[in-house]
C-alpha positions as a printed NumPy array, in Angstrom:
array([[  5.814, -97.259, -38.826],
       [  4.309, -97.233, -35.361],
       [  4.643, -94.117, -33.282],
       [  2.797, -91.434, -31.384],
       [  1.726, -88.477, -33.493],
       [  2.551, -85.063, -32.13 ],
       [  0.754, -81.729, -32.291],
       [  0.25 , -79.46 , -35.297],
       [  3.495, -77.502, -35.032],
       [  6.723, -79.443, -35.354],
       [  7.905, -80.933, -32.068],
       [  4.906, -79.741, -30.063],
       [  4.121, -82.793, -28.002],
       [  0.612, -83.8  , -27.059],
       [  2.28 , -84.625, -23.756],
       [  5.855, -85.377, -22.768],
       [  6.719, -89.005, -22.699],
       [  4.14 , -89.659, -25.385],
       [  5.357, -93.2  , -25.99 ],
       [  4.891, -94.376, -22.392],
       [  1.866, -96.73 , -22.38 ],
       [ -0.853, -96.602, -19.731],
       [  0.568, -93.51 , -18.077],
       [ -2.072, -90.799, -17.704],
       [ -0.562, -87.429, -16.84 ],
       [ -2.045, -84.062, -16.064],
       [ -0.884, -81.102, -18.112],
       [  2.801, -80.86 , -17.283],
       [  4.898, -77.842, -16.487],
       [  7.816, -77.931, -18.895],
       [ 11.098, -76.085, -18.646],
       [ 12.546, -74.734, -21.889],
       [ 13.56 , -77.606, -24.118],
       [ 16.382, -78.328, -26.5  ],
       [ 15.825, -79.666, -29.981],
       [ 18.33 , -81.148, -32.403],
       [ 17.321, -82.274, -35.89 ],
       [ 19.26 , -84.801, -37.963],
       [ 17.465, -85.089, -41.292],
       [ 14.24 , -87.003, -40.63 ],
       [ 15.122, -87.668, -36.959],
       [ 14.842, -85.192, -34.083],
       [ 15.738, -85.368, -30.394],
       [ 13.853, -83.178, -27.908],
       [ 14.847, -82.906, -24.237],
       [ 12.946, -80.99 , -21.545],
       [ 12.425, -81.027, -17.81 ],
       [  8.852, -81.897, -16.91 ],
       [  6.988, -81.69 , -13.617],
       [  3.621, -83.364, -13.542],
       [  1.13 , -85.507, -11.703],
       [ -0.983, -88.35 , -12.975],
       [ -2.101, -91.936, -12.561],
       [ -0.287, -95.168, -13.36 ],
       [ -2.043, -98.515, -12.929],
       [ -4.689, -96.828, -10.794],
       [ -2.267, -95.091,  -8.391],
       [ -1.581, -91.376,  -8.162],
       [  1.983, -90.351,  -9.009],
       [  3.979, -87.148,  -9.28 ],
       [  7.238, -86.688, -11.113],
       [ 10.019, -84.213, -11.674],
       [ 11.938, -85.71 , -14.559],
       [ 14.043, -85.144, -17.639],
       [ 12.121, -86.229, -20.722],
       [ 13.919, -87.125, -23.937],
       [ 11.79 , -87.955, -26.97 ],
       [ 13.103, -89.158, -30.322],
       [ 10.939, -88.355, -33.347],
       [ 11.042, -89.625, -36.918],
       [  9.402, -87.828, -39.817],
       [  7.23 , -90.241, -41.799],
       [  4.93 , -89.104, -44.601],
       [  5.215, -85.483, -43.458],
       [  4.299, -86.215, -39.814],
       [  6.646, -86.299, -36.852],
       [  6.116, -89.505, -34.848],
       [  7.473, -90.139, -31.363],
       [  9.379, -93.412, -31.642],
       [ 11.2  , -93.422, -28.304],
       [ 10.727, -91.794, -24.905],
       [ 13.256, -91.867, -22.081],
       [ 12.413, -90.547, -18.598],
       [ 15.056, -89.836, -15.962],
       [ 14.13 , -88.627, -12.464],
       [ 15.71 , -85.309, -11.488],
       [ 18.244, -85.926,  -8.73 ],
       [ 17.202, -84.644,  -5.283],
       [ 19.408, -81.897,  -3.895]])
């Protein structure tokens, strides 16, 4: 099973959007998140504000991050990340 491993405590992400390739983010500011667990699958949603680099260009983002994790051999792996920009007011 391919996936992105997460931190030592359950659902603590190394970074939000951990399955997005070639996206280098600074430490994000995260709003409180929601977590739902369905057996060996979990869905975590949080609002993240961060800056970083993508393909050599500086970016900043205010986005909703939804990660889907699957527990494999005792480890939670990020198997899907979905990013949605926060709508401007």
